[in-house]
N, C-alpha and C positions, 0 to 999 in steps of 0.2 A: 419442465422447469430447467434452467441450467445455472451454472454457478457463476459468478463475475466478482472479481477484486476491484476495490475502487482504491486505487495506490495515491497515498499523499505525497507529494513532491514538493519540497519547499528550497528556499536559497537560505543564505546565512541571514538576509535582510528580512525575509518573510519568517522566519524562524525567529529573529529577535523581536519583529513586530508582535508575534502571537505570545511570547514570553512578557512582553510589556503588559499585556491585557489578558493574563493566564485564568484568571477568575472569570471573566467574561466568556473567554474562548472556551473554556471547559463546561461551563454552563449552557452555552450555545450548542456544543459537539453532545452533551448529556441529551439534550432535549432531540436532536437530530437522531441520536441511537433509539431513544424511546420511541420515537414514530416509527422507525424500522423494526423494531421488537413488536410492537402494537400490529403493523401490517404483516408480519409473520415473514419477513424476507432476510433478516440479518441471521447470518450464522457465526461470525465471529468480527472481532474487531480489536486489534492490539496497536499501541503506539510504539515507537521505538526509542531507544536511549540515545543520550548525546554520541554522534559519530566518534568525537574524541575518545569515547571509553571502548571504542570497537577496535577490531583488527581487520586488515585485508590479506587473504591469501591468493598470491598473484601466481597463475599458472603459465605466464610467459614463457620462462625459460625452462630447462631440462627438468629442474626439481622445483615445486612450489616454494615461494618466499612468503614470508609472515611478516607484516609489518605493524607496527601498532598505530592507533590514531585515526585521523580521518582521512576519507578517500581521495586526497591530492587534489587534483584539479577539476573533479567534479563540480558542475555549477548547480546542480540540482540534487538533493539528497532522499532519499525514500524515507519517509518520515513515521509511517504507519500504514494501516490497510483497513478496508471492511470487506468482509466477504458476505455477500449475498446470493440469495438463491432466488431468481426472479425468471420470468416467462420469455425474455428477449432482452436483447442488448439495449433496446431503445427504452426498455423499464429501468435497466440499470443506469443509464444516462439520465433518465427523469430525477433518479434517486441523488445522483452525482451533482446535478444542478441544484440541489437544494442543500447541499452540505454549505455550512456557514464558514466558508474558507476566508483567510487572511487576503487581503488583495495581493496580487502578484504571485499566489501559489497557484498550484496544479493539482488537478484529481484526474489520474488516468484510469481509464476503464478497459479491463482486460477479462476476455472470458477465460474461464478455468478449463484447460483441455481435461476429457475425460480419459480413464486410464487405457481404454482401447485405441485411443488417439495418439498415444506416444510410443513410437516404435523403441524396442528394446533389442538389442543385438541383431538390428537387421529385420526384425519382425515383432510384432505387438503380441504379447502374451497376456494382457489385460493386468498385469502388476506394475507397480511403480517401484 
């Protein structure tokens, strides 16, 4: 089994469309989550707050710069995720295609690297 993250990505337009039908969107998402729980594949699921309430830490210069609010020129925002434990990427994709998404939004499927796959200090020591 491998862990895969389904990353919800939306735009201002898709987020507004979701907010316009929030009760229906939440009910549909709740049913999707229940299906994943019943199948035994869901490890975690979280949605993120409005990006205007966040901060950005920019490491472009010599010292980190912290700014309030949205991410600037980003056209798509990371809105939340589902973390699955499935047998393959194809199984993760199969779950992703069942998500009750707002038209125009995206769901990115990414495998979560195992601790021994992430080199630390030039070599992997099995810890993150």
